[in-house]
C-alpha positions as CSV (number, residue, x, y, z in Angstrom):
1,M,104.8,117.0,63.7
2,P,104.6,113.6,65.3
3,G,102.9,110.9,63.0
4,M,99.6,108.7,63.5
5,D,101.7,106.3,64.9
6,T,103.2,108.3,67.4
7,I,102.9,106.7,70.8
8,L,104.8,108.9,73.0
9,E,105.7,112.8,72.6
10,V,107.8,114.5,75.1
11,R,107.7,118.5,74.8
12,G,110.1,120.7,76.5
13,L,110.4,118.9,79.4
14,R,112.2,120.2,82.5
15,K,112.4,118.8,86.1
16,D,114.6,121.5,88.8
17,F,115.4,120.3,92.2
18,S,116.2,123.0,94.8
19,G,119.0,121.8,97.1
20,A,121.4,123.3,99.7
21,G,123.7,124.4,96.8
22,G,121.1,126.0,94.6
23,V,118.5,125.0,92.0
24,V,119.8,121.7,90.1
25,H,118.4,121.4,86.6
26,A,118.2,117.7,86.0
27,L,116.6,118.1,82.9
28,A,116.5,121.5,80.9
29,G,114.1,120.9,77.9
30,V,114.1,117.5,76.6
31,D,111.8,116.8,73.2
32,L,111.5,113.4,71.9
33,T,108.7,111.0,70.3
34,A,108.5,107.4,69.8
35,A,106.4,105.4,67.4
36,R,104.7,102.2,68.0
37,G,107.0,99.5,67.7
38,Q,109.9,101.6,68.3
39,F,112.6,100.7,70.7
40,V,114.6,103.6,72.0
41,A,117.4,103.9,74.6
42,I,118.5,106.8,76.9
43,M,122.0,107.0,77.7
44,G,124.3,109.2,79.5
45,A,126.4,109.5,82.4
46,S,125.3,109.5,86.2
47,G,123.5,113.0,87.0
48,S,122.6,113.0,83.0
49,G,119.2,113.1,83.6
50,K,118.3,109.9,82.5
51,S,117.0,108.4,85.5
52,T,114.4,111.4,86.2
53,L,113.1,111.5,82.8
54,L,112.3,107.7,83.1
55,H,110.6,108.6,86.7
56,L,108.6,111.3,84.8
57,L,107.5,109.2,81.9
58,G,106.2,106.3,84.3
59,G,104.1,109.1,85.9
60,L,106.4,108.4,89.2
61,D,106.7,112.4,89.9
62,L,105.4,115.7,87.8
63,P,107.8,117.7,85.5
64,T,108.5,121.4,86.6
65,A,107.5,122.4,83.2
66,G,106.7,120.6,79.7
67,Q,104.2,117.9,78.9
68,I,104.2,113.8,78.3
69,I,101.5,113.1,76.0
70,I,101.1,108.9,75.6
71,E,98.5,107.7,73.4
72,G,97.2,111.3,73.0
73,R,96.8,111.6,76.6
74,N,98.5,114.3,78.8
75,L,100.2,112.6,81.6
76,T,101.2,116.0,83.3
77,A,97.5,117.2,83.3
78,M,95.9,114.4,85.1
79,N,95.5,114.5,88.9
80,D,97.1,111.8,91.4
81,R,94.3,109.3,91.2
82,A,94.2,109.5,87.2
83,R,97.9,109.4,87.0
84,T,97.8,106.2,89.2
85,L,95.5,104.4,87.1
86,F,96.8,105.4,83.9
87,R,100.5,104.0,85.2
88,R,98.9,100.7,86.2
89,R,96.8,100.3,83.2
90,R,98.7,101.8,80.6
91,L,102.4,101.8,81.2
92,G,104.8,98.6,82.0
93,V,107.9,99.0,83.9
94,V,111.0,97.0,84.3
95,F,113.2,97.6,86.9
96,Q,117.1,96.8,87.6
97,A,115.8,94.5,90.8
98,F,113.7,92.0,89.5
99,N,110.6,93.1,92.5
100,L,109.4,89.5,92.1
101,L,107.1,88.5,95.3
102,P,109.4,85.2,96.7
103,S,106.4,83.2,98.1
104,L,104.7,83.1,94.2
105,S,105.6,81.0,91.3
106,A,106.5,82.4,87.9
107,E,102.5,82.6,86.6
108,E,101.6,84.2,89.9
109,N,103.7,86.9,89.7
110,I,102.8,87.8,86.0
111,A,99.5,87.6,86.9
112,L,99.7,89.6,89.9
113,P,98.7,92.9,88.2
114,L,95.7,91.8,86.6
115,I,94.4,90.2,90.4
116,V,95.0,94.0,91.7
117,D,93.0,95.3,89.1
118,G,90.0,93.2,90.1
119,E,90.2,90.2,87.6
120,N,89.8,86.6,88.1
121,G,92.8,84.5,88.4
122,E,91.7,81.5,86.3
123,A,90.5,83.9,84.0
124,V,93.9,85.5,83.4
125,L,95.8,82.1,83.0
126,P,95.8,81.9,79.1
127,K,97.4,85.4,78.7
128,V,99.8,84.6,81.4
129,R,100.7,81.3,79.7
130,S,101.3,82.8,76.3
131,L,103.6,85.7,78.1
132,L,105.6,83.0,79.6
133,E,105.8,81.6,75.7
134,T,106.7,85.2,74.8
135,V,109.7,85.0,77.2
136,D,110.7,81.2,76.6
137,L,109.8,80.3,80.1
138,A,106.5,78.3,79.8
139,H,108.5,75.4,81.1
140,R,109.2,77.6,84.3
141,A,105.7,78.3,85.0
142,T,105.1,76.7,88.4
143,H,109.0,77.7,90.0
144,R,109.4,80.5,92.6
145,P,111.8,82.9,92.1
146,A,114.5,81.5,94.3
147,A,114.4,78.2,92.0
148,L,115.2,80.6,89.2
149,S,118.4,82.5,87.3
150,G,118.7,86.0,87.3
151,G,118.2,86.4,83.6
152,E,115.1,84.1,84.0
153,Q,113.7,86.2,86.9
154,Q,114.1,89.3,84.8
155,R,112.4,87.6,81.8
156,V,109.3,86.8,84.7
157,A,109.6,90.6,85.2
158,V,109.4,91.6,81.4
159,A,106.2,89.4,81.2
160,R,104.6,91.0,84.2
161,A,105.2,94.6,82.6
162,L,103.2,93.1,79.4
163,V,100.3,91.4,81.1
164,N,98.5,94.9,80.7
165,D,99.4,95.3,77.2
166,P,101.0,98.6,77.9
167,A,101.0,101.4,75.5
168,V,105.1,102.2,76.5
169,L,107.3,99.4,78.3
170,L,109.9,101.4,80.5
171,A,112.7,99.9,81.3
172,D,115.1,101.2,84.1
173,E,118.8,99.6,83.6
174,P,116.9,96.2,83.1
175,T,120.1,94.0,82.8
176,G,122.1,96.1,85.6
177,N,122.0,92.7,88.0
178,L,122.9,90.2,85.3
179,D,125.9,88.8,83.8
180,S,126.6,89.4,80.1
181,R,125.2,86.3,78.8
182,H,121.7,86.7,80.8
183,A,122.0,90.5,80.1
184,Q,122.0,89.5,76.2
185,D,118.9,87.3,76.3
186,V,117.2,90.3,78.1
187,W,118.0,93.0,75.2
188,Q,117.4,90.2,72.7
189,L,113.9,89.7,74.0
190,L,113.0,93.6,74.2
191,R,114.2,93.7,70.4
192,R,112.0,91.1,69.5
193,L,109.2,92.5,71.5
194,A,109.7,95.9,69.5
195,S,110.0,94.2,66.2
196,Q,107.3,91.0,66.0
197,Q,104.9,92.5,68.5
198,Q,105.2,96.4,67.7
199,R,105.8,97.0,71.5
200,T,106.8,100.7,72.0
201,I,109.8,100.5,74.5
202,V,112.0,103.3,76.2
203,A,114.7,101.9,78.1
204,V,117.6,103.7,80.3
205,T,121.1,102.1,80.3
206,H,124.5,102.7,80.3
207,E,125.3,99.9,78.2
208,A,126.2,100.3,75.0
209,A,126.1,96.5,73.9
210,G,122.5,96.7,75.3
211,A,121.8,99.8,73.8
212,A,122.7,98.9,70.4
213,F,119.6,96.5,70.0
214,A,117.8,99.7,70.0
215,D,116.7,101.5,67.2
216,R,117.1,105.0,68.4
217,I,119.4,105.8,71.4
218,I,119.3,109.3,72.5
219,V,122.1,110.7,74.5
220,L,121.9,113.0,77.4
221,K,124.3,115.6,78.9
222,D,123.3,117.9,81.6
223,G,119.7,117.5,81.3
224,R,119.8,118.0,77.9
225,I,119.9,115.8,74.5
226,V,122.9,116.3,73.1
227,G,122.7,113.6,70.1
228,E,121.1,110.5,68.8
229,I,122.6,107.4,67.6
230,Q,120.7,104.9,65.3
231,P,122.0,101.6,65.3
232,G,118.9,100.3,63.7
233,G,118.9,97.4,66.4
234,S,122.0,96.0,64.9
235,G,123.3,95.0,68.0
236,D,126.6,96.9,67.1
237,A,128.3,97.9,70.2
238,A,131.5,98.9,68.8
239,L,129.5,101.8,66.8
240,V,127.5,102.7,69.8
241,A,130.7,103.1,72.1
242,T,132.3,105.0,69.7
243,R,129.3,107.5,68.6
244,Y,128.7,107.7,72.9
245,T,132.1,108.7,73.1
246,E,131.8,111.6,70.7
247,L,128.6,112.9,71.5
248,A,129.1,112.8,75.7
249,G,132.9,112.8,76.1
């Protein structure tokens, strides 16, 4: 049974897609939990179902069967409007593409979700500036995306995803557009957010070097969980790569 600090619970999650070749079982009965402050990575080959799982967790699509419970609320039982509001207010999402508005500064990009939700721009500045400090970019607050490196842009995107104080931070291949040095900065940032701020994080990645910063790694194959790796946030990429090959190979 999930404990009192369980933030995310997935029960019997299935997702089927119909195509010319018949029905594809993208997810075939997935169960997992994530506790407060836990960093969970999802690994799997292309077509394993990891992106489908993340889209379902983010409320962007509905499963064929199963439940997604976040903070005790059943995401899969909500109507479209309720799910949209829940996604906007209780979930943070970081994508592979940075998705920053080029005409806005770093602090304006971070503030945007709150402004869209009706909050006053001046009133949100203290929170925005605190988040810029969290991601080590206070000195870049007024810079627009074109003046920032890829790694800096992704850290702005992480700050933006945190501005609503989400229950769960979802990351979809967050370092896919970065070189190895900037990628490590982002993974270490996610590790700090989980450890120091008790953020619950679920990240999809194919990179052993990134997943090694997670507490747990769920390995998917053909829509099913085939095993779990527990690097404990060690950053031990060699351990993860070896165990992943054993489970998914």
